[in-house]
PDB file of N, CA, C and O in Angstrom, chain B, residues numbered from 101:
ATOM      1  N   UNK B 101       0.820  -1.184   0.000  1.00  0.00           N
ATOM      2  CA  UNK B 101       0.000   0.000   0.000  1.00  0.00           C
ATOM      3  C   UNK B 101       0.874   1.262   0.000  1.00  0.00           C
ATOM      4  O   UNK B 101       0.428   2.306  -0.477  1.00  0.00           O
ATOM      5  N   UNK B 102       2.056   1.196   0.501  1.00  0.00           N
ATOM      6  CA  UNK B 102       2.939   2.356   0.545  1.00  0.00           C
ATOM      7  C   UNK B 102       3.344   2.816  -0.850  1.00  0.00           C
ATOM      8  O   UNK B 102       3.778   3.954  -1.034  1.00  0.00           O
ATOM      9  N   UNK B 103       3.201   1.926  -1.835  1.00  0.00           N
ATOM     10  CA  UNK B 103       3.558   2.265  -3.205  1.00  0.00           C
ATOM     11  C   UNK B 103       2.402   2.927  -3.960  1.00  0.00           C
ATOM     12  O   UNK B 103       2.608   3.515  -5.022  1.00  0.00           O
ATOM     13  N   UNK B 104       1.185   2.831  -3.410  1.00  0.00           N
ATOM     14  CA  UNK B 104       0.005   3.386  -4.083  1.00  0.00           C
ATOM     15  C   UNK B 104       0.005   4.908  -4.041  1.00  0.00           C
ATOM     16  O   UNK B 104       0.613   5.538  -3.176  1.00  0.00           O
ATOM     17  N   UNK B 105      -0.705   5.470  -5.015  1.00  0.00           N
ATOM     18  CA  UNK B 105      -0.940   6.904  -4.985  1.00  0.00           C
ATOM     19  C   UNK B 105      -1.912   7.219  -3.857  1.00  0.00           C
ATOM     20  O   UNK B 105      -2.762   6.396  -3.518  1.00  0.00           O
ATOM     21  N   UNK B 106      -1.791   8.393  -3.283  1.00  0.00           N
ATOM     22  CA  UNK B 106      -2.620   8.800  -2.148  1.00  0.00           C
ATOM     23  C   UNK B 106      -4.103   8.658  -2.454  1.00  0.00           C
ATOM     24  O   UNK B 106      -4.868   8.136  -1.643  1.00  0.00           O
ATOM     25  N   UNK B 107      -4.499   9.122  -3.624  1.00  0.00           N
ATOM     26  CA  UNK B 107      -5.902   9.082  -4.032  1.00  0.00           C
ATOM     27  C   UNK B 107      -6.470   7.657  -3.967  1.00  0.00           C
ATOM     28  O   UNK B 107      -7.628   7.472  -3.594  1.00  0.00           O
ATOM     29  N   UNK B 108      -5.681   6.675  -4.321  1.00  0.00           N
ATOM     30  CA  UNK B 108      -6.104   5.272  -4.302  1.00  0.00           C
ATOM     31  C   UNK B 108      -5.983   4.692  -2.892  1.00  0.00           C
ATOM     32  O   UNK B 108      -6.881   3.986  -2.435  1.00  0.00           O
ATOM     33  N   UNK B 109      -4.898   4.979  -2.214  1.00  0.00           N
ATOM     34  CA  UNK B 109      -4.654   4.413  -0.880  1.00  0.00           C
ATOM     35  C   UNK B 109      -5.748   4.797   0.109  1.00  0.00           C
ATOM     36  O   UNK B 109      -6.113   3.990   0.964  1.00  0.00           O
ATOM     37  N   UNK B 110      -6.273   6.005   0.011  1.00  0.00           N
ATOM     38  CA  UNK B 110      -7.322   6.430   0.934  1.00  0.00           C
ATOM     39  C   UNK B 110      -8.581   5.584   0.789  1.00  0.00           C
ATOM     40  O   UNK B 110      -9.327   5.415   1.754  1.00  0.00           O
ATOM     41  N   UNK B 111      -8.824   5.053  -0.402  1.00  0.00           N
ATOM     42  CA  UNK B 111     -10.031   4.255  -0.629  1.00  0.00           C
ATOM     43  C   UNK B 111      -9.959   2.878   0.037  1.00  0.00           C
ATOM     44  O   UNK B 111     -10.959   2.160   0.066  1.00  0.00           O
ATOM     45  N   UNK B 112      -8.819   2.507   0.561  1.00  0.00           N
ATOM     46  CA  UNK B 112      -8.698   1.238   1.271  1.00  0.00           C
ATOM     47  C   UNK B 112      -9.398   1.290   2.625  1.00  0.00           C
ATOM     48  O   UNK B 112      -9.635   0.246   3.234  1.00  0.00           O
ATOM     49  N   UNK B 113      -9.730   2.480   3.102  1.00  0.00           N
ATOM     50  CA  UNK B 113     -10.482   2.627   4.346  1.00  0.00           C
ATOM     51  C   UNK B 113     -11.962   2.496   4.034  1.00  0.00           C
ATOM     52  O   UNK B 113     -12.466   3.149   3.121  1.00  0.00           O
ATOM     53  N   UNK B 114     -12.656   1.660   4.782  1.00  0.00           N
ATOM     54  CA  UNK B 114     -14.088   1.466   4.590  1.00  0.00           C
ATOM     55  C   UNK B 114     -14.799   2.796   4.829  1.00  0.00           C
ATOM     56  O   UNK B 114     -14.674   3.383   5.904  1.00  0.00           O
ATOM     57  N   UNK B 115     -15.537   3.268   3.839  1.00  0.00           N
ATOM     58  CA  UNK B 115     -16.267   4.519   3.970  1.00  0.00           C
ATOM     59  C   UNK B 115     -15.657   5.654   3.171  1.00  0.00           C
ATOM     60  O   UNK B 115     -16.250   6.728   3.070  1.00  0.00           O
ATOM     61  N   UNK B 116     -14.474   5.430   2.597  1.00  0.00           N
ATOM     62  CA  UNK B 116     -13.857   6.453   1.754  1.00  0.00           C
ATOM     63  C   UNK B 116     -13.794   5.923   0.332  1.00  0.00           C
ATOM     64  O   UNK B 116     -13.096   4.953   0.038  1.00  0.00           O
ATOM     65  N   UNK B 117     -14.537   6.580  -0.535  1.00  0.00           N
ATOM     66  CA  UNK B 117     -14.535   6.198  -1.943  1.00  0.00           C
ATOM     67  C   UNK B 117     -13.648   7.132  -2.744  1.00  0.00           C
ATOM     68  O   UNK B 117     -12.957   7.987  -2.191  1.00  0.00           O
ATOM     69  N   UNK B 118     -13.679   6.956  -4.039  1.00  0.00           N
ATOM     70  CA  UNK B 118     -12.813   7.745  -4.920  1.00  0.00           C
ATOM     71  C   UNK B 118     -13.139   9.232  -4.848  1.00  0.00           C
ATOM     72  O   UNK B 118     -12.230  10.059  -4.770  1.00  0.00           O
ATOM     73  N   UNK B 119     -14.428   9.583  -4.873  1.00  0.00           N
ATOM     74  CA  UNK B 119     -14.798  10.998  -4.854  1.00  0.00           C
ATOM     75  C   UNK B 119     -14.450  11.653  -3.518  1.00  0.00           C
ATOM     76  O   UNK B 119     -14.000  12.798  -3.490  1.00  0.00           O
ATOM     77  N   UNK B 120     -14.654  10.937  -2.415  1.00  0.00           N
ATOM     78  CA  UNK B 120     -14.287  11.464  -1.103  1.00  0.00           C
ATOM     79  C   UNK B 120     -12.779  11.637  -1.007  1.00  0.00           C
ATOM     80  O   UNK B 120     -12.296  12.625  -0.454  1.00  0.00           O
ATOM     81  N   UNK B 121     -12.051  10.694  -1.536  1.00  0.00           N
ATOM     82  CA  UNK B 121     -10.594  10.759  -1.555  1.00  0.00           C
ATOM     83  C   UNK B 121     -10.122  11.991  -2.328  1.00  0.00           C
ATOM     84  O   UNK B 121      -9.240  12.717  -1.870  1.00  0.00           O
ATOM     85  N   UNK B 122     -10.708  12.220  -3.493  1.00  0.00           N
ATOM     86  CA  UNK B 122     -10.332  13.369  -4.306  1.00  0.00           C
ATOM     87  C   UNK B 122     -10.678  14.680  -3.614  1.00  0.00           C
ATOM     88  O   UNK B 122      -9.909  15.640  -3.656  1.00  0.00           O
ATOM     89  N   UNK B 123     -11.847  14.709  -2.975  1.00  0.00           N
ATOM     90  CA  UNK B 123     -12.278  15.910  -2.241  1.00  0.00           C
ATOM     91  C   UNK B 123     -11.318  16.198  -1.089  1.00  0.00           C
ATOM     92  O   UNK B 123     -10.934  17.345  -0.865  1.00  0.00           O
ATOM     93  N   UNK B 124     -10.935  15.151  -0.364  1.00  0.00           N
ATOM     94  CA  UNK B 124      -9.992  15.315   0.748  1.00  0.00           C
ATOM     95  C   UNK B 124      -8.674  15.899   0.278  1.00  0.00           C
ATOM     96  O   UNK B 124      -8.156  16.839   0.881  1.00  0.00           O
ATOM     97  N   UNK B 125      -8.135  15.351  -0.787  1.00  0.00           N
ATOM     98  CA  UNK B 125      -6.858  15.832  -1.327  1.00  0.00           C
ATOM     99  C   UNK B 125      -6.960  17.301  -1.712  1.00  0.00           C
ATOM    100  O   UNK B 125      -6.041  18.077  -1.454  1.00  0.00           O
ATOM    101  N   UNK B 126      -8.080  17.687  -2.331  1.00  0.00           N
ATOM    102  CA  UNK B 126      -8.264  19.080  -2.739  1.00  0.00           C
ATOM    103  C   UNK B 126      -8.357  20.002  -1.518  1.00  0.00           C
ATOM    104  O   UNK B 126      -7.713  21.050  -1.477  1.00  0.00           O
ATOM    105  N   UNK B 127      -9.163  19.606  -0.524  1.00  0.00           N
ATOM    106  CA  UNK B 127      -9.343  20.439   0.664  1.00  0.00           C
ATOM    107  C   UNK B 127      -8.063  20.560   1.491  1.00  0.00           C
ATOM    108  O   UNK B 127      -7.811  21.600   2.099  1.00  0.00           O
ATOM    109  N   UNK B 128      -7.261  19.502   1.511  1.00  0.00           N
ATOM    110  CA  UNK B 128      -6.025  19.525   2.295  1.00  0.00           C
ATOM    111  C   UNK B 128      -4.837  20.028   1.474  1.00  0.00           C
ATOM    112  O   UNK B 128      -3.713  20.096   1.971  1.00  0.00           O
ATOM    113  N   UNK B 129      -5.094  20.374   0.225  1.00  0.00           N
ATOM    114  CA  UNK B 129      -4.053  20.859  -0.680  1.00  0.00           C
ATOM    115  C   UNK B 129      -2.912  19.849  -0.823  1.00  0.00           C
ATOM    116  O   UNK B 129      -1.731  20.190  -0.743  1.00  0.00           O
ATOM    117  N   UNK B 130      -3.318  18.574  -1.041  1.00  0.00           N
ATOM    118  CA  UNK B 130      -2.351  17.499  -1.241  1.00  0.00           C
ATOM    119  C   UNK B 130      -2.448  17.001  -2.670  1.00  0.00           C
ATOM    120  O   UNK B 130      -3.538  16.945  -3.238  1.00  0.00           O
ATOM    121  N   UNK B 131      -1.333  16.647  -3.245  1.00  0.00           N
ATOM    122  CA  UNK B 131      -1.307  16.108  -4.601  1.00  0.00           C
ATOM    123  C   UNK B 131      -1.815  14.664  -4.555  1.00  0.00           C
ATOM    124  O   UNK B 131      -1.205  13.824  -3.893  1.00  0.00           O
ATOM    125  N   UNK B 132      -2.927  14.357  -5.249  1.00  0.00           N
ATOM    126  CA  UNK B 132      -3.472  12.994  -5.210  1.00  0.00           C
ATOM    127  C   UNK B 132      -2.540  11.953  -5.830  1.00  0.00           C
ATOM    128  O   UNK B 132      -2.710  10.756  -5.596  1.00  0.00           O
ATOM    129  N   UNK B 133      -1.566  12.392  -6.612  1.00  0.00           N
ATOM    130  CA  UNK B 133      -0.630  11.460  -7.251  1.00  0.00           C
ATOM    131  C   UNK B 133       0.585  11.144  -6.390  1.00  0.00           C
ATOM    132  O   UNK B 133       1.418  10.322  -6.773  1.00  0.00           O
ATOM    133  N   UNK B 134       0.695  11.782  -5.239  1.00  0.00           N
ATOM    134  CA  UNK B 134       1.813  11.521  -4.331  1.00  0.00           C
ATOM    135  C   UNK B 134       1.761  10.080  -3.855  1.00  0.00           C
ATOM    136  O   UNK B 134       0.692   9.582  -3.501  1.00  0.00           O
ATOM    137  N   UNK B 135       2.885   9.416  -3.841  1.00  0.00           N
ATOM    138  CA  UNK B 135       2.948   8.051  -3.303  1.00  0.00           C
ATOM    139  C   UNK B 135       2.873   8.132  -1.778  1.00  0.00           C
ATOM    140  O   UNK B 135       3.416   9.056  -1.173  1.00  0.00           O
ATOM    141  N   UNK B 136       2.204   7.167  -1.168  1.00  0.00           N
ATOM    142  CA  UNK B 136       2.031   7.150   0.279  1.00  0.00           C
ATOM    143  C   UNK B 136       3.394   7.189   0.982  1.00  0.00           C
ATOM    144  O   UNK B 136       3.549   7.856   2.005  1.00  0.00           O
ATOM    145  N   UNK B 137       4.359   6.486   0.439  1.00  0.00           N
ATOM    146  CA  UNK B 137       5.690   6.446   1.070  1.00  0.00           C
ATOM    147  C   UNK B 137       6.369   7.815   1.104  1.00  0.00           C
ATOM    148  O   UNK B 137       7.278   8.038   1.904  1.00  0.00           O
ATOM    149  N   UNK B 138       5.926   8.737   0.230  1.00  0.00           N
ATOM    150  CA  UNK B 138       6.540  10.057   0.139  1.00  0.00           C
ATOM    151  C   UNK B 138       5.849  11.120   0.991  1.00  0.00           C
ATOM    152  O   UNK B 138       6.278  12.273   1.006  1.00  0.00           O
ATOM    153  N   UNK B 139       4.784  10.744   1.701  1.00  0.00           N
ATOM    154  CA  UNK B 139       4.077  11.709   2.541  1.00  0.00           C
ATOM    155  C   UNK B 139       4.931  12.076   3.760  1.00  0.00           C
ATOM    156  O   UNK B 139       5.627  11.232   4.324  1.00  0.00           O
ATOM    157  N   UNK B 140       4.863  13.334   4.146  1.00  0.00           N
ATOM    158  CA  UNK B 140       5.569  13.770   5.353  1.00  0.00           C
ATOM    159  C   UNK B 140       4.700  13.458   6.569  1.00  0.00           C
ATOM    160  O   UNK B 140       3.507  13.189   6.430  1.00  0.00           O
ATOM    161  N   UNK B 141       5.290  13.493   7.740  1.00  0.00           N
ATOM    162  CA  UNK B 141       4.523  13.263   8.972  1.00  0.00           C
ATOM    163  C   UNK B 141       3.423  14.313   9.117  1.00  0.00           C
ATOM    164  O   UNK B 141       2.326  14.008   9.584  1.00  0.00           O
ATOM    165  N   UNK B 142       3.712  15.525   8.723  1.00  0.00           N
ATOM    166  CA  UNK B 142       2.730  16.605   8.789  1.00  0.00           C
ATOM    167  C   UNK B 142       1.530  16.314   7.897  1.00  0.00           C
ATOM    168  O   UNK B 142       0.389  16.534   8.306  1.00  0.00           O
ATOM    169  N   UNK B 143       1.770  15.826   6.692  1.00  0.00           N
ATOM    170  CA  UNK B 143       0.687  15.503   5.763  1.00  0.00           C
ATOM    171  C   UNK B 143      -0.144  14.334   6.281  1.00  0.00           C
ATOM    172  O   UNK B 143      -1.370  14.348   6.173  1.00  0.00           O
ATOM    173  N   UNK B 144       0.511  13.335   6.836  1.00  0.00           N
ATOM    174  CA  UNK B 144      -0.212  12.186   7.402  1.00  0.00           C
ATOM    175  C   UNK B 144      -1.099  12.653   8.547  1.00  0.00           C
ATOM    176  O   UNK B 144      -2.237  12.204   8.680  1.00  0.00           O
ATOM    177  N   UNK B 145      -0.579  13.547   9.365  1.00  0.00           N
ATOM    178  CA  UNK B 145      -1.343  14.068  10.492  1.00  0.00           C
ATOM    179  C   UNK B 145      -2.547  14.870  10.006  1.00  0.00           C
ATOM    180  O   UNK B 145      -3.626  14.766  10.589  1.00  0.00           O
ATOM    181  N   UNK B 146      -2.384  15.669   8.951  1.00  0.00           N
ATOM    182  CA  UNK B 146      -3.499  16.431   8.379  1.00  0.00           C
ATOM    183  C   UNK B 146      -4.599  15.489   7.893  1.00  0.00           C
ATOM    184  O   UNK B 146      -5.784  15.753   8.096  1.00  0.00           O
ATOM    185  N   UNK B 147      -4.205  14.400   7.257  1.00  0.00           N
ATOM    186  CA  UNK B 147      -5.175  13.423   6.758  1.00  0.00           C
ATOM    187  C   UNK B 147      -5.914  12.770   7.917  1.00  0.00           C
ATOM    188  O   UNK B 147      -7.138  12.641   7.891  1.00  0.00           O
ATOM    189  N   UNK B 148      -5.166  12.363   8.928  1.00  0.00           N
ATOM    190  CA  UNK B 148      -5.774  11.713  10.094  1.00  0.00           C
ATOM    191  C   UNK B 148      -6.784  12.631  10.773  1.00  0.00           C
ATOM    192  O   UNK B 148      -7.890  12.201  11.099  1.00  0.00           O
ATOM    193  N   UNK B 149      -6.416  13.883  10.989  1.00  0.00           N
ATOM    194  CA  UNK B 149      -7.314  14.840  11.641  1.00  0.00           C
ATOM    195  C   UNK B 149      -8.557  15.103  10.792  1.00  0.00           C
ATOM    196  O   UNK B 149      -9.662  15.214  11.324  1.00  0.00           O
ATOM    197  N   UNK B 150      -8.380  15.200   9.487  1.00  0.00           N
ATOM    198  CA  UNK B 150      -9.522  15.419   8.595  1.00  0.00           C
ATOM    199  C   UNK B 150     -10.515  14.261   8.710  1.00  0.00           C
ATOM    200  O   UNK B 150     -11.723  14.472   8.819  1.00  0.00           O
ATOM    201  N   UNK B 151      -9.991  13.044   8.683  1.00  0.00           N
ATOM    202  CA  UNK B 151     -10.868  11.868   8.768  1.00  0.00           C
ATOM    203  C   UNK B 151     -11.587  11.835  10.113  1.00  0.00           C
ATOM    204  O   UNK B 151     -12.792  11.590  10.166  1.00  0.00           O
ATOM    205  N   UNK B 152     -10.858  12.081  11.195  1.00  0.00           N
ATOM    206  CA  UNK B 152     -11.467  12.064  12.530  1.00  0.00           C
ATOM    207  C   UNK B 152     -12.580  13.097  12.666  1.00  0.00           C
ATOM    208  O   UNK B 152     -13.610  12.826  13.283  1.00  0.00           O
ATOM    209  N   UNK B 153     -12.375  14.268  12.098  1.00  0.00           N
ATOM    210  CA  UNK B 153     -13.314  15.373  12.300  1.00  0.00           C
ATOM    211  C   UNK B 153     -14.439  15.444  11.273  1.00  0.00           C
ATOM    212  O   UNK B 153     -15.463  16.072  11.542  1.00  0.00           O
ATOM    213  N   UNK B 154     -14.283  14.826  10.112  1.00  0.00           N
ATOM    214  CA  UNK B 154     -15.253  15.022   9.039  1.00  0.00           C
ATOM    215  C   UNK B 154     -15.920  13.766   8.512  1.00  0.00           C
ATOM    216  O   UNK B 154     -16.941  13.864   7.831  1.00  0.00           O
ATOM    217  N   UNK B 155     -15.387  12.602   8.798  1.00  0.00           N
ATOM    218  CA  UNK B 155     -15.913  11.385   8.180  1.00  0.00           C
ATOM    219  C   UNK B 155     -16.252  10.316   9.215  1.00  0.00           C
ATOM    220  O   UNK B 155     -15.677  10.272  10.303  1.00  0.00           O
ATOM    221  N   UNK B 156     -17.191   9.467   8.851  1.00  0.00           N
ATOM    222  CA  UNK B 156     -17.476   8.269   9.621  1.00  0.00           C
ATOM    223  C   UNK B 156     -16.911   7.107   8.814  1.00  0.00           C
ATOM    224  O   UNK B 156     -17.364   6.841   7.701  1.00  0.00           O
ATOM    225  N   UNK B 157     -15.928   6.420   9.372  1.00  0.00           N
ATOM    226  CA  UNK B 157     -15.268   5.342   8.633  1.00  0.00           C
ATOM    227  C   UNK B 157     -15.092   4.108   9.496  1.00  0.00           C
ATOM    228  O   UNK B 157     -15.318   4.128  10.705  1.00  0.00           O
ATOM    229  N   UNK B 158     -14.682   3.034   8.837  1.00  0.00           N
ATOM    230  CA  UNK B 158     -14.318   1.756   9.458  1.00  0.00           C
ATOM    231  C   UNK B 158     -15.336   1.280  10.486  1.00  0.00           C
ATOM    232  O   UNK B 158     -16.509   1.117  10.151  1.00  0.00           O
ATOM    233  N   UNK B 159     -14.924   1.058  11.713  1.00  0.00           N
ATOM    234  CA  UNK B 159     -15.759   0.448  12.747  1.00  0.00           C
ATOM    235  C   UNK B 159     -17.038   1.212  13.031  1.00  0.00           C
ATOM    236  O   UNK B 159     -18.106   0.612  13.157  1.00  0.00           O
ATOM    237  N   UNK B 160     -16.942   2.535  13.132  1.00  0.00           N
ATOM    238  CA  UNK B 160     -18.129   3.349  13.395  1.00  0.00           C
ATOM    239  C   UNK B 160     -19.149   3.213  12.273  1.00  0.00           C
ATOM    240  O   UNK B 160     -20.345   3.078  12.530  1.00  0.00           O
ATOM    241  N   UNK B 161     -18.687   3.247  11.050  1.00  0.00           N
ATOM    242  CA  UNK B 161     -19.578   3.135   9.899  1.00  0.00           C
ATOM    243  C   UNK B 161     -20.199   1.742   9.829  1.00  0.00           C
ATOM    244  O   UNK B 161     -21.393   1.608   9.560  1.00  0.00           O
ATOM    245  N   UNK B 162     -19.405   0.718  10.066  1.00  0.00           N
ATOM    246  CA  UNK B 162     -19.927  -0.655  10.054  1.00  0.00           C
ATOM    247  C   UNK B 162     -20.989  -0.841  11.143  1.00  0.00           C
ATOM    248  O   UNK B 162     -22.023  -1.466  10.907  1.00  0.00           O
ATOM    249  N   UNK B 163     -20.730  -0.299  12.327  1.00  0.00           N
ATOM    250  CA  UNK B 163     -21.679  -0.408  13.439  1.00  0.00           C
ATOM    251  C   UNK B 163     -22.977   0.322  13.101  1.00  0.00           C
ATOM    252  O   UNK B 163     -24.061  -0.199  13.366  1.00  0.00           O
ATOM    253  N   UNK B 164     -22.885   1.516  12.522  1.00  0.00           N
ATOM    254  CA  UNK B 164     -24.084   2.264  12.136  1.00  0.00           C
ATOM    255  C   UNK B 164     -24.902   1.486  11.105  1.00  0.00           C
ATOM    256  O   UNK B 164     -26.130   1.437  11.189  1.00  0.00           O
ATOM    257  N   UNK B 165     -24.231   0.890  10.151  1.00  0.00           N
ATOM    258  CA  UNK B 165     -24.931   0.115   9.115  1.00  0.00           C
ATOM    259  C   UNK B 165     -25.637  -1.092   9.730  1.00  0.00           C
ATOM    260  O   UNK B 165     -26.786  -1.379   9.394  1.00  0.00           O
ATOM    261  N   UNK B 166     -24.953  -1.796  10.628  1.00  0.00           N
ATOM    262  CA  UNK B 166     -25.563  -2.966  11.286  1.00  0.00           C
ATOM    263  C   UNK B 166     -26.777  -2.554  12.116  1.00  0.00           C
ATOM    264  O   UNK B 166     -27.793  -3.250  12.115  1.00  0.00           O
ATOM    265  N   UNK B 167     -26.681  -1.440  12.817  1.00  0.00           N
ATOM    266  CA  UNK B 167     -27.790  -0.942  13.626  1.00  0.00           C
ATOM    267  C   UNK B 167     -28.986  -0.617  12.736  1.00  0.00           C
ATOM    268  O   UNK B 167     -30.122  -0.948  13.076  1.00  0.00           O
ATOM    269  N   UNK B 168     -28.736   0.025  11.604  1.00  0.00           N
ATOM    270  CA  UNK B 168     -29.816   0.357  10.664  1.00  0.00           C
ATOM    271  C   UNK B 168     -30.486  -0.905  10.134  1.00  0.00           C
ATOM    272  O   UNK B 168     -31.712  -0.971  10.037  1.00  0.00           O
ATOM    273  N   UNK B 169     -29.685  -1.897   9.794  1.00  0.00           N
ATOM    274  CA  UNK B 169     -30.232  -3.158   9.269  1.00  0.00           C
ATOM    275  C   UNK B 169     -31.090  -3.840  10.315  1.00  0.00           C
ATOM    276  O   UNK B 169     -32.202  -4.276  10.017  1.00  0.00           O
ATOM    277  N   UNK B 170     -30.583  -3.939  11.543  1.00  0.00           N
ATOM    278  CA  UNK B 170     -31.342  -4.587  12.620  1.00  0.00           C
ATOM    279  C   UNK B 170     -32.645  -3.858  12.886  1.00  0.00           C
ATOM    280  O   UNK B 170     -33.680  -4.486  13.106  1.00  0.00           O
ATOM    281  N   UNK B 171     -32.595  -2.530  12.867  1.00  0.00           N
ATOM    282  CA  UNK B 171     -33.796  -1.731  13.120  1.00  0.00           C
ATOM    283  C   UNK B 171     -34.835  -1.974  12.037  1.00  0.00           C
ATOM    284  O   UNK B 171     -36.032  -2.012  12.323  1.00  0.00           O
ATOM    285  N   UNK B 172     -34.393  -2.139  10.804  1.00  0.00           N
ATOM    286  CA  UNK B 172     -35.334  -2.329   9.701  1.00  0.00           C
ATOM    287  C   UNK B 172     -35.942  -3.730   9.662  1.00  0.00           C
ATOM    288  O   UNK B 172     -37.022  -3.919   9.104  1.00  0.00           O
ATOM    289  N   UNK B 173     -35.258  -4.710  10.250  1.00  0.00           N
ATOM    290  CA  UNK B 173     -35.807  -6.070  10.232  1.00  0.00           C
ATOM    291  C   UNK B 173     -36.702  -6.343  11.424  1.00  0.00           C
ATOM    292  O   UNK B 173     -37.416  -7.346  11.434  1.00  0.00           O
ATOM    293  N   UNK B 174     -36.686  -5.493  12.415  1.00  0.00           N
ATOM    294  CA  UNK B 174     -37.529  -5.708  13.600  1.00  0.00           C
ATOM    295  C   UNK B 174     -38.995  -5.734  13.176  1.00  0.00           C
ATOM    296  O   UNK B 174     -39.416  -4.984  12.295  1.00  0.00           O
ATOM    297  N   UNK B 175     -39.766  -6.617  13.825  1.00  0.00           N
ATOM    298  CA  UNK B 175     -41.203  -6.670  13.500  1.00  0.00           C
ATOM    299  C   UNK B 175     -41.864  -5.315  13.773  1.00  0.00           C
ATOM    300  O   UNK B 175     -41.607  -4.664  14.786  1.00  0.00           O
ATOM    301  N   UNK B 176     -42.714  -4.924  12.844  1.00  0.00           N
ATOM    302  CA  UNK B 176     -43.430  -3.660  13.011  1.00  0.00           C
ATOM    303  C   UNK B 176     -42.666  -2.443  12.555  1.00  0.00           C
ATOM    304  O   UNK B 176     -43.182  -1.326  12.616  1.00  0.00           O
ATOM    305  N   UNK B 177     -41.448  -2.639  12.100  1.00  0.00           N
ATOM    306  CA  UNK B 177     -40.674  -1.475  11.619  1.00  0.00           C
ATOM    307  C   UNK B 177     -41.236  -1.021  10.292  1.00  0.00           C
ATOM    308  O   UNK B 177     -41.495  -1.830   9.401  1.00  0.00           O
ATOM    309  N   UNK B 178     -41.421   0.279  10.167  1.00  0.00           N
ATOM    310  CA  UNK B 178     -41.954   0.797   8.906  1.00  0.00           C
ATOM    311  C   UNK B 178     -40.857   0.820   7.849  1.00  0.00           C
ATOM    312  O   UNK B 178     -39.711   1.165   8.137  1.00  0.00           O
ATOM    313  N   UNK B 179     -41.211   0.458   6.657  1.00  0.00           N
ATOM    314  CA  UNK B 179     -40.234   0.367   5.569  1.00  0.00           C
ATOM    315  C   UNK B 179     -40.122   1.667   4.850  1.00  0.00           C
ATOM    316  O   UNK B 179     -39.347   1.783   3.901  1.00  0.00           O
TER     317      UNK B 179
END
């Protein structure tokens, strides 16, 4: 994964797609073609903070999806 371009590597996180990845790079003023191995600690920190403050990803997103599914299958739940 360290060899991937930033734009692609970000999509490996559950909840981040190509368009979100591109938007993140634009907002953080990062070159989407930068290889992950070439990112500075400062850039990695900017990405981490952006994800924490603006996105629901990985475990939180999976838990929310499971909760929604369970709620919809309960008897009497309106569709």
